[in-house]
Structures are given as C-alpha cells and as structure tokens.
MIVO-413180 format. One record per atom (N, C-alpha, C): residue in three letters; x, y, z; atom name. Coordinates in steps of 0.05 Angstrom, whole numbers, plus 5000, padded with zeros to 4 digits. Layout:
<sites>
ALA, X, Y, Z, CA
...
</sites>
This chain:
<sites>
MET, 1804, 5456, 5917, N
MET, 1817, 5445, 5941, CA
MET, 1846, 5456, 5943, C
LEU, 1859, 5458, 5920, N
LEU, 1887, 5469, 5920, CA
LEU, 1887, 5497, 5930, C
LEU, 1869, 5514, 5920, N
LEU, 1868, 5542, 5929, CA
LEU, 1862, 5544, 5959, C
ASP, 1844, 5527, 5968, N
ASP, 1837, 5527, 5997, CA
ASP, 1861, 5520, 6014, C
GLN, 1876, 5500, 6006, N
GLN, 1899, 5491, 6021, CA
GLN, 1923, 5509, 6018, C
SER, 1925, 5525, 5997, N
SER, 1948, 5541, 5992, CA
SER, 1949, 5567, 6008, C
GLY, 1927, 5575, 6019, N
GLY, 1926, 5599, 6035, CA
GLY, 1923, 5624, 6018, C
VAL, 1912, 5621, 5993, N
VAL, 1907, 5644, 5976, CA
VAL, 1888, 5663, 5990, C
ALA, 1893, 5689, 5988, N
ALA, 1875, 5708, 6000, CA
ALA, 1870, 5732, 5982, C
VAL, 1847, 5744, 5984, N
VAL, 1841, 5769, 5970, CA
VAL, 1853, 5791, 5987, C
LEU, 1869, 5808, 5973, N
LEU, 1883, 5829, 5987, CA
LEU, 1866, 5854, 5990, C
PRO, 1870, 5869, 6012, N
PRO, 1855, 5894, 6015, CA
PRO, 1864, 5915, 5995, C
GLN, 1847, 5936, 5992, N
GLN, 1854, 5958, 5974, CA
GLN, 1879, 5972, 5985, C
PRO, 1899, 5976, 5968, N
PRO, 1923, 5990, 5978, CA
PRO, 1919, 6019, 5982, C
VAL, 1936, 6032, 5998, N
VAL, 1934, 6061, 6003, CA
VAL, 1942, 6075, 5977, C
GLU, 1931, 6099, 5973, N
GLU, 1936, 6114, 5949, CA
GLU, 1966, 6121, 5945, C
GLU, 1980, 6127, 5966, N
GLU, 2008, 6133, 5964, CA
GLU, 2024, 6110, 5952, C
THR, 2018, 6086, 5960, N
THR, 2031, 6062, 5948, CA
THR, 2023, 6059, 5919, C
VAL, 1998, 6063, 5912, N
VAL, 1989, 6062, 5885, CA
VAL, 2004, 6082, 5867, C
GLN, 2007, 6106, 5877, N
GLN, 2020, 6127, 5861, CA
GLN, 2050, 6120, 5857, C
ALA, 2063, 6108, 5877, N
ALA, 2090, 6100, 5874, CA
ALA, 2093, 6077, 5854, C
CYS, 2073, 6060, 5853, N
CYS, 2073, 6037, 5834, CA
CYS, 2067, 6047, 5806, C
ILE, 2051, 6067, 5803, N
ILE, 2046, 6079, 5776, CA
ILE, 2072, 6089, 5764, C
GLN, 2089, 6100, 5781, N
GLN, 2115, 6110, 5771, CA
GLN, 2132, 6087, 5761, C
ILE, 2129, 6063, 5772, N
ILE, 2145, 6040, 5764, CA
ILE, 2133, 6026, 5740, C
VAL, 2107, 6021, 5740, N
VAL, 2095, 6005, 5718, CA
VAL, 2082, 6021, 5696, C
GLN, 2077, 6047, 5701, N
GLN, 2066, 6065, 5681, CA
GLN, 2038, 6057, 5671, C
HIS, 2023, 6042, 5687, N
HIS, 1997, 6033, 5679, CA
HIS, 1979, 6032, 5704, C
PRO, 1959, 6049, 5706, N
PRO, 1943, 6051, 5731, CA
PRO, 1931, 6025, 5741, C
GLU, 1919, 6009, 5724, N
GLU, 1907, 5985, 5733, CA
GLU, 1928, 5965, 5743, C
ASP, 1950, 5963, 5730, N
ASP, 1971, 5945, 5739, CA
ASP, 1984, 5955, 5765, C
ALA, 1984, 5982, 5768, N
ALA, 1995, 5994, 5792, CA
ALA, 1978, 5986, 5816, C
GLN, 1952, 5984, 5813, N
GLN, 1934, 5975, 5834, CA
GLN, 1941, 5947, 5844, C
VAL, 1946, 5929, 5824, N
VAL, 1953, 5902, 5831, CA
VAL, 1980, 5901, 5845, C
LEU, 1999, 5915, 5834, N
LEU, 2026, 5915, 5846, CA
LEU, 2026, 5927, 5874, C
ALA, 2011, 5949, 5877, N
ALA, 2009, 5962, 5903, CA
ALA, 1997, 5943, 5924, C
ALA, 1977, 5928, 5917, N
ALA, 1965, 5909, 5935, CA
ALA, 1985, 5887, 5943, C
ALA, 2000, 5878, 5923, N
ALA, 2021, 5858, 5929, CA
ALA, 2043, 5870, 5947, C
TRP, 2051, 5894, 5940, N
TRP, 2072, 5907, 5955, CA
TRP, 2064, 5912, 5984, C
SER, 2039, 5917, 5989, N
SER, 2029, 5923, 6016, CA
SER, 2024, 5898, 6032, C
SER, 2027, 5875, 6020, N
SER, 2021, 5850, 6034, CA
SER, 2047, 5834, 6036, C
ASP, 2045, 5813, 6052, N
ASP, 2068, 5796, 6056, CA
ASP, 2067, 5773, 6036, C
ILE, 2071, 5779, 6010, N
ILE, 2070, 5757, 5990, CA
ILE, 2097, 5744, 5988, C
ASP, 2096, 5719, 5979, N
ASP, 2121, 5704, 5974, CA
ASP, 2130, 5706, 5945, C
TYR, 2111, 5708, 5927, N
TYR, 2118, 5708, 5899, CA
TYR, 2096, 5722, 5883, C
PHE, 2103, 5737, 5863, N
PHE, 2084, 5751, 5846, CA
PHE, 2083, 5737, 5819, C
VAL, 2061, 5724, 5813, N
VAL, 2057, 5710, 5787, CA
VAL, 2043, 5727, 5767, C
THR, 2053, 5729, 5743, N
THR, 2041, 5745, 5722, CA
THR, 2050, 5735, 5695, C
LEU, 2034, 5741, 5675, N
LEU, 2041, 5737, 5647, CA
LEU, 2045, 5763, 5632, C
ASP, 2044, 5785, 5647, N
ASP, 2046, 5812, 5635, CA
ASP, 2076, 5819, 5632, C
TYR, 2086, 5814, 5608, N
TYR, 2114, 5820, 5603, CA
TYR, 2120, 5850, 5602, C
GLN, 2102, 5864, 5589, N
GLN, 2106, 5893, 5585, CA
GLN, 2109, 5909, 5611, C
HIS, 2091, 5905, 5629, N
HIS, 2091, 5921, 5653, CA
HIS, 2105, 5909, 5677, C
PHE, 2108, 5882, 5677, N
PHE, 2120, 5869, 5701, CA
PHE, 2145, 5854, 5695, C
LEU, 2143, 5834, 5678, N
LEU, 2166, 5815, 5674, CA
LEU, 2190, 5827, 5660, C
GLU, 2186, 5846, 5643, N
GLU, 2208, 5859, 5629, CA
GLU, 2211, 5888, 5637, C
ASN, 2207, 5893, 5662, N
ASN, 2208, 5921, 5673, CA
ASN, 2232, 5922, 5692, C
PRO, 2254, 5932, 5682, N
PRO, 2279, 5933, 5699, CA
PRO, 2275, 5949, 5725, C
ALA, 2260, 5971, 5724, N
ALA, 2256, 5986, 5749, CA
ALA, 2241, 5970, 5770, C
LEU, 2221, 5954, 5761, N
LEU, 2206, 5937, 5780, CA
LEU, 2224, 5915, 5790, C
ILE, 2238, 5902, 5773, N
ILE, 2255, 5879, 5781, CA
ILE, 2275, 5889, 5802, C
GLN, 2286, 5912, 5799, N
GLN, 2305, 5923, 5818, CA
GLN, 2291, 5931, 5844, C
ALA, 2267, 5942, 5843, N
ALA, 2254, 5952, 5867, CA
ALA, 2238, 5931, 5883, C
ALA, 2230, 5910, 5869, N
ALA, 2212, 5891, 5882, CA
ALA, 2225, 5877, 5906, C
GLN, 2209, 5873, 5926, N
GLN, 2218, 5859, 5950, CA
GLN, 2210, 5830, 5950, C
PHE, 2202, 5820, 5927, N
PHE, 2193, 5793, 5924, CA
PHE, 2199, 5784, 5896, C
PRO, 2202, 5758, 5891, N
PRO, 2207, 5748, 5864, CA
PRO, 2182, 5752, 5846, C
ILE, 2187, 5758, 5821, N
ILE, 2166, 5762, 5801, CA
ILE, 2172, 5743, 5778, C
GLY, 2151, 5728, 5769, N
GLY, 2155, 5711, 5746, CA
GLY, 2129, 5699, 5735, C
THR, 2132, 5682, 5715, N
THR, 2109, 5668, 5704, CA
THR, 2101, 5645, 5722, C
LEU, 2080, 5632, 5715, N
LEU, 2072, 5608, 5731, CA
LEU, 2093, 5587, 5731, C
GLY, 2106, 5583, 5708, N
GLY, 2128, 5563, 5706, CA
GLY, 2151, 5571, 5724, C
ASP, 2158, 5597, 5725, N
ASP, 2179, 5607, 5742, CA
ASP, 2172, 5602, 5771, C
PHE, 2147, 5607, 5778, N
PHE, 2138, 5602, 5805, CA
PHE, 2140, 5573, 5813, C
LEU, 2131, 5555, 5795, N
LEU, 2133, 5527, 5802, CA
LEU, 2161, 5518, 5806, C
ASP, 2180, 5528, 5790, N
ASP, 2208, 5522, 5795, CA
ASP, 2217, 5532, 5822, C
TRP, 2210, 5556, 5829, N
TRP, 2217, 5568, 5855, CA
TRP, 2204, 5552, 5877, C
PHE, 2179, 5544, 5874, N
PHE, 2165, 5530, 5895, CA
PHE, 2178, 5502, 5899, C
ARG, 2186, 5489, 5878, N
ARG, 2200, 5463, 5881, CA
ARG, 2225, 5466, 5896, C
THR, 2240, 5487, 5891, N
THR, 2265, 5493, 5905, CA
THR, 2259, 5497, 5935, C
MET, 2238, 5512, 5941, N
MET, 2230, 5517, 5968, CA
MET, 2223, 5491, 5982, C
LEU, 2208, 5473, 5968, N
LEU, 2201, 5448, 5980, CA
LEU, 2225, 5430, 5987, C
LYS, 2245, 5431, 5969, N
LYS, 2269, 5415, 5974, CA
LYS, 2284, 5425, 5998, C
SER, 2283, 5450, 6004, N
SER, 2298, 5461, 6027, CA
SER, 2281, 5460, 6053, C
TYR, 2256, 5452, 6051, N
TYR, 2239, 5450, 6074, CA
TYR, 2245, 5425, 6090, C
PRO, 2250, 5427, 6116, N
PRO, 2257, 5403, 6132, CA
PRO, 2234, 5383, 6132, C
HIS, 2240, 5358, 6129, N
HIS, 2219, 5337, 6129, CA
HIS, 2213, 5327, 6156, C
</sites>
C-alpha cells in the first residue's frame, strides 16, 4: 500500500550517452545504468546503500542534481519536506 501511494515508478531504459557519462562518474557499468535512469528522470531523492560507488563518491556528489543518501538520510529529508508542506 505504501508503494502504491508513494508514486514509485519503474524508470525507462536510459539513453546510452547518459549511461556512458555515468560510467565516468561511478566507474561501474551496472551502477551507471541505475544512475543514468535516475538522472534521466525527475527524481526527488536517490536512496542507496552503495558507499563505494555512490555515497562516498565526491564526483557524483558534486555533479548530482538530486540528493543522494541512505534510507535513514532519506527519511530525515522527507520529514523535513513534510514539515515545510502547507497544511
């Protein structure tokens, strides 16, 4: 029910140019596919537990157009968003 109400969606396959750009950032082809799909979509937050390729990647943190963090980081961010949402 939570997933249904949250608006979670399966993203389309990203274009190869975006995938190649993401490979340069994360240095891992499979992770680049995931990042490219996120990059090509209008996401609000990128949740991951991959410290090596995402969370501790300075090039990605600098280039990303969206926040990146763990589930706990996301929940903190989401709570902040809810507090600023007009009632």
